[in-house]
C-alpha positions as CSV (number, residue, x, y, z in Angstrom):
1,X,-97.4,-259.5,116.6
2,X,-96.6,-262.4,114.4
3,X,-97.0,-266.1,115.5
4,X,-93.1,-266.4,115.7
5,X,-93.0,-263.2,117.8
6,X,-95.7,-264.7,120.1
7,X,-93.6,-267.8,120.5
8,X,-90.6,-265.7,121.5
9,X,-92.6,-263.7,123.9
10,X,-93.9,-266.9,125.6
11,X,-90.4,-268.4,125.6
12,X,-88.8,-265.4,127.3
13,X,-91.6,-265.2,129.9
14,X,-91.8,-268.9,130.7
15,X,-88.3,-270.3,130.0
16,X,-85.6,-267.7,129.7
17,X,-86.7,-265.4,132.6
18,X,-86.6,-268.2,135.1
19,X,-83.2,-269.3,133.9
20,X,-81.8,-265.7,134.1
21,X,-83.5,-265.2,137.5
22,X,-81.6,-268.2,138.8
23,X,-78.2,-267.0,137.7
24,X,-78.5,-263.2,137.9
25,X,-78.9,-261.9,141.5
26,X,-80.3,-258.5,140.8
27,X,-82.6,-259.2,137.9
28,X,-86.2,-258.1,138.5
29,X,-87.7,-259.0,135.1
30,X,-87.0,-260.0,131.5
31,X,-89.4,-259.3,128.8
32,X,-89.6,-259.5,125.0
33,X,-90.7,-256.5,123.0
34,X,-91.1,-255.5,119.4
35,X,-90.7,-251.8,118.6
36,X,-92.6,-249.8,116.0
37,X,-90.1,-250.7,113.3
38,X,-90.4,-254.4,113.9
39,X,-87.1,-254.7,115.7
40,X,-87.1,-257.3,118.5
41,X,-85.5,-257.0,121.9
42,X,-85.2,-258.7,125.2
43,X,-85.3,-256.1,127.9
44,X,-83.7,-257.0,131.2
45,X,-84.6,-254.9,134.3
46,X,-82.2,-254.9,137.3
47,X,-83.0,-253.8,140.8
48,X,-79.6,-252.9,142.4
49,X,-79.0,-250.4,141.0
50,X,-82.3,-249.9,139.1
51,X,-81.3,-250.1,135.5
52,X,-82.2,-251.8,132.2
53,X,-80.5,-253.4,129.2
54,X,-82.0,-253.9,125.8
55,X,-80.6,-256.8,123.8
56,X,-81.5,-256.9,120.1
57,X,-82.7,-260.3,119.0
58,X,-84.4,-259.5,115.7
59,X,-84.5,-262.7,113.5
60,X,-83.1,-264.9,116.2
61,X,-84.2,-268.5,116.7
62,X,-85.0,-269.4,120.3
63,X,-81.6,-270.9,120.7
64,X,-79.8,-267.8,119.2
65,X,-82.0,-265.5,121.3
66,X,-80.9,-267.4,124.5
67,X,-77.2,-267.3,123.5
68,X,-77.4,-263.5,122.6
69,X,-79.0,-262.7,126.0
70,X,-76.5,-264.9,128.0
71,X,-73.6,-263.1,126.3
72,X,-74.8,-259.8,127.7
73,X,-75.2,-260.6,131.3
């Protein structure tokens, strides 16, 4: 994981997830992941019904990442 990806991972865990949790009733967790091809995603896990959503955020700044995720909820 690159330094920029570590920053995104920390941001999603400490800033974005609490925001999403406050505005999205059934959200269980939000996490940042990088696949084997280097594509970056924010994965949202919902509890009712149990489901998930992957939002591609490859190359996004923290601001763009936030906007992209908020567009999909």
